[in-house]
N, C-alpha and C positions, 0 to 999 in steps of 0.2 A: 540525866543521861545525855541530854543535848550538849551540856557544857563539857562533859567528859569526851564526847565525840569530837567537839570542836577543838578541844585541847590536843587530842590524839591526832586529828587530821592536820592541825597546825604544825605539830612536831614533825610529821612526815614531810610536809611541804618544806619546812625549814631544812630538813636533812637533805632533800633533793637539791634545793637551791644552794646549799653550802658545798656541794661537791665541786671540785675544781673544773673550770671550763678548760678546753684544750689550749686556749690562749694563755691561761695561767701557767700551764705546763711548759709552753714555749718560753715564757719569761723565766721560769725556774731553770730551764736548761741553759738559756743565755746567761743567766746569772752565776753559773758554776765557775769555779776558779780556773778557768782555762789558761790564764797567763802564768800559772804556777806549775803546769804539767811538764814532766820530762818528756824526752823523745820516746822512751819506751812506753810511757802512758799514752801519748798521742797515737802511737802505733796500735795500741790496744783499742783505742777509739776507732781507728781505721778498720780494724777487724770487725768490731761491732757494727760499724756503719755498713760494711759489706752485707751483713744480714738485712739491714734496713733497705739497702738498695735492691735486694731480691724482692722484698715485699712491695717496694715502690713499683717495680715493673709489674708485679702481679696485680696490684691495685689498678694500674693504668690499663692493663689488659681487661680487667673486670669492667672498668668504665667504658672502654671501647665496645665491649660486648653488650652492655646495657644500653648504650647510645650509639648504635652502629652508623647512624647517619650524621653524626656530629662532626663537621669538618674540622673544627678546632682541636678536638680530641685526636682525630686522625693525624693532624699536623704535629701535635705534641708527641704522639707515639713515634713519628719519624725523627723527632729531635732527641728521643731518649733510647730508641732501640735500633739496632743495625745501622748505626750512624758513625761517621768519621769526624764528628765535631769535637772530639777530644784527642784526635790523632794529629800529628805523631807525638809519641812520648817515649824517651829512651827506656828500653827494657820492657815496655808495656804494649805499645801499639806502633806499627809501621806507618809511614806516610800514606794517607788515604785509606787506611784499614778501617773497616766498619765493625763496630762492636756495640752490643748492648752495654749500657753504662754499668750494670752490675758485673759484667764480664771484665770491664776495665778495672773495677775494684778488685775482682778476684785475682787478676794478674799482678796488680801492684802489691798485694799482700804476700805474694809468693817471693818477693824480693828480699824479705827480711824474716829472720827466725824470731820466735817468741817463746817465752817460758809459760808454763801452765796452759798450753794450747787446748788440752782436753776440756778443761773447765770452761774456757771461753767458747769452744765449739758447742758444748752442752747448753750454755746460756743462749747461744744463737739459735739452736734447734728449738729450745723452749720458747724463745721469742717468736719464731716463725709459726709454731703451733698455736700460740696465743692470737696472733694477728689473723691467721687463716680461719680462725673460728668466728671472727666478726662477720656480720652479714654483708652481703655484696654491695648493697646500696651505701652503707656507711663507708666501705672501703673505696668505693668510687668517689664519694664526696670528699674523702680525705685528700685526694689528689689536689683539689683546689687549695686546701690549707697548706699543703707542702709547697706548691709552686708559687702561690700568691703571697709571698713575704715570709711564710713560716720557716722554710729551710734556709732562705737567704739570711735571715736573722741568726739562725743556729750556726750556719757556716761562718758568718762574720765573727761570731763569738769564739768558735773553735780556732780560727786563724789568729787569735790573740796569743796562742801558745808561742813561746819564744824561739824554739829551735826546730828547724826542718831540714836537717843536713844529710840524712841518709837518702839513698835513691827512692826507697819506698815512700818516705815522708814527702819528698819533693813531688812525687807523682800524686800523692793525696792532696797536697797543697794546690797543685794544678787543677785537680778535680774540683775542689771547693771553690777556687777562684772563678773557674769557668762557669760553674753552676750559678754563682751569684750573678755573673754577667748574663747568662741565659734567662734567669728568672726575672731579673729587674729591667731588662730591655724594654723601653717604652714603645718600641715599634715592633709589635708582634712577638714579644717575649713570652716565655712559658707561663708567667703569671697571668697574662692576658688570655692566653689560650685556654687556661684552666677555669676561667670565671664562668663558664657554662654551668658549672656545678656549684652548689651552695652548701658549704660545710655547716654543720650544726653540732649539738652536743653528742650525737651518736658516734662521732669520730674520736671522742675523748679517750676511749680505751686504746686506740692505736698510738696516740701520742704518749699515753702513760706507759705503754710497753716500750716505746723508744727511750723514754727517760730511764726506765728500769734497766734496760740492757746497757746503757751508758754507765750507770752506776755499778753494775755487775762487772763490766769490763775494767773500770777504774774505781775500786772501792773508796778511794780518797774523795772522789766527787760526792759520794753519799755522806761520808763522815764530815767533810768540811762544810757542806751546805753552800749557800751562795755567798758572793763577795759582800753582800749587804748585811750579813750576819754580824 
């Protein structure tokens, strides 16, 4: 009986340990074949990212609610919400105009039409339902993983796409480049501001949901796998 229990317990531990950490998911996303994507496919990524940007703002609001006296989180919110740090941009934001960053994304995706919009919107709504079901503490912790190298790595990978010639894609490219700058600034950048929080394995479902919506937006990302295949 004791041996059977040990074997069973050991298999459970192995199953838990073998589940991918959120850093593994970041690596998988970065390893997708971004340099091969067409402009239409990158625009589908932009539409998918718009849904991510909504949940990012919501996670930041959760973090600020859980830690109302944290000055760094307050400053981070000022950098992400009702801010002019992405302005101006043609067709999206006027000089000095203050916007939440997800509102900037919403405006830029209006600049370009897309096929199969209903399917992508359905994927986005399903994504939001999934991430909103995650507990508040995990959603708050996820902010640190996003701001402290996670998203800057993903954005650098996406920017390997070869063509950004439409107005919508140029605006998305601007968004990605500015966020790399914001997050990696060694003097008060977003990564430093978010280090109050300590991410752990509880945030893995949030990164998994992000990977999933990227693959639903561009099915070839799921079929091709990573460049290392």
